[in-house]
N, C-alpha and C positions, 0 to 999 in steps of 0.2 A: 680317706684318714691320707694325708701328708705322710708322703715317703722321704724318707732322709737318705741322702746321700750316700752311696757305701753300703747301706744295707743290703744283706743278699735276700732275694726274693720270699726262699722257704723262712728265715724270720720274720718279714713282713706279714707271710701267710699262718705261722702260727700265732701272731701276737693275733691277727683278722679273728683265727679260731676261739682264743681267750678272750675276745669282743664277742662273741657270738653267744658265748658260755654265760657271759656277763649278761648279755638281751636278755637269755632266755629267764636265768634266775629271777630275772626282774618282770618277768611277764610280756617283756616286747619280743612277743615270738616273730611276728612276720620282718624285724627288722634281724631278728636271728636269723631267719632264713636267706632272705638276701646276703648276710655275710658268709653261709654257709658257701650257698650254689655259689660265690664268689672266690671263697677257699678251694671248693672242687674243684672251679676253672682253671685256677691258677697251679692247682697241683696238677691238673690235665695237661696243661699247656707245658709246662714249666717241666715236669718227670714223666709225662704219658701215663695210658693207662693200666700198666702193670707194673709201677711200682707203690710198694707198702702204704706209704702216706696219700699216695692217691686215692688207692682203696677205703682208706681208713675216713679219709674226707668225704666220699663219696656215701660213705656207710651211716658218716653225721648229718648229711644232706639230708641222707632218707628219713633218718629219726625224726629232723625236723618237719619234715612234710608229712610224716604219720600225725604227728602233733596234732599238726593243725589239718588231720582228716582231710588230707590231699592224696588220698588212695591209690588212684589210677599211675599218678606221678611217681610214687611211693613203688608200686610194684611193678614199674615199665623201665625203674632205675637201679631195684634190687635184682630184677630179668635180664639184665644186662652186665650186671659186675659180680655179682654172686659164681659165673663159670669162670669168669678171670681169677677172682680169689682163688678158686676150688684149683686151680689151676698152676698160680704163680706162687700160693699160699699152701696147699692143702687143704682136702677135706676136713683134714684133724684139727687144725689152723681156730685160735680163738676167734679171730675176727671174721673169719669164714660162717662160724658157726651162729655169730653175732646177726650175723647177714639173714642169713637163714632163719632165725629167730623173727627178725626186723619183719623178713616178708611175709613169716605165717601170720604175723601179729595184724600185718595191713591185711593180710586178707580176709581173716574172721572180724575183723574190724568195719569192714566196708557193709553197708547196710543193705550195697545194693547187689552183691555177689551170688551166684548160684549155690545150692547147697552142695555142689561139687566142688566149689572154691573152697569153702569151709572144709568138707575132707580132706582137699591137698594142702589145707593150713593144717591139721591135725595130724597126718602123716609126716608133713617136714618136720614139725616138731619132736614126733616121736623119734623118728630116724635124728635128728640133733641131740634129741637127749640120748640116745645110746651112746652116740660119739662121746658126748662130753661127759659122760659117767667112765666109760670107759679112760678118755682120757685124763680129766682132769680130777673126778673121784667125785663123789656125790654131794659133799661140802662143798665143792665147791660155787664160790659165787654166779657165773655163769648159767653152770648147770641146776642150782637154784630157781634160777630164772627163764629158762627154759623147761623146766617140770611146772612153774606157777604160770606160764602162758601154755604148757601145754591145757591146763586144768581150766584152763579159762575156755581155750578152743575146743574142747571137748561137750563143757558145760553151752557155750553158745550153740554148738551140731544140736544138742540132745533140745534146743531151745525151738532150735528150727527143724527138725524133724518133728518133734510134736504136734498134732494140728490143732490147730486156734480153732477157738470155739467159733461158731459161726456168728457175722457181726462183732468181731475182735481183731484187732493187729497186734504184732509185736515189732518191738524196738529193741534190738541189742546196743548197747552202749558199755565199750571195755575201756577203761581209765585205770590207770596205776594199775595193781593188781585185783580190782575187782571187776565185773561181769553185773551191769545193772541192765535190767529187765523191765520192760515199758509195755506194760500192756493197756491200751485204749481202747473204750468199749459205747459205742454209737450212741449210748441211753445215757450221757452226760458227759461232763467234765471229769468226771471222779473217775480218776486211777492211783495205781497203787506200785512202788517199787520193790524189785524183790532183788537181796543181795548175794548173789553167791557165789560160792568160795571156792 
């Protein structure tokens, strides 16, 4: 992106963030991710790790990572910034709660995690949900998003805790507000999709 003389760096980062949003809307997720990484890096250099704009940029970057199923990177980034957000903004802050929700979603969507990680995701969402209900009320969009994520996480946990019949395997996909459980049988290419809400 061509930088104009005299434009403050923060304005350039804001424009880059808007471009990343546009890329996402156009389905150009890899380009959006690259832009989100640049925006986060720019805020980090310009404002430092503890500035609210840096934390917001980090959360946006984490959301892009999760969308592309880069769960290890998502979890690593959020493990690093959630304690900072809690200390700087407070545990009741909207952004801190969003980060915790996104961390829990990444835990529950990762098909390679241990059962204990999904349990951690459920516990994180239960705690974030309690805080959101108390601070924002039950009708607030963030409270509703956390509650929907909690339902999905509990469904994923139930599926993982339920033993599979011999000769089958389960994959769990959470996309948007639904969980898709794909059961594959060794006895042929047939499979069924179950939509759990």
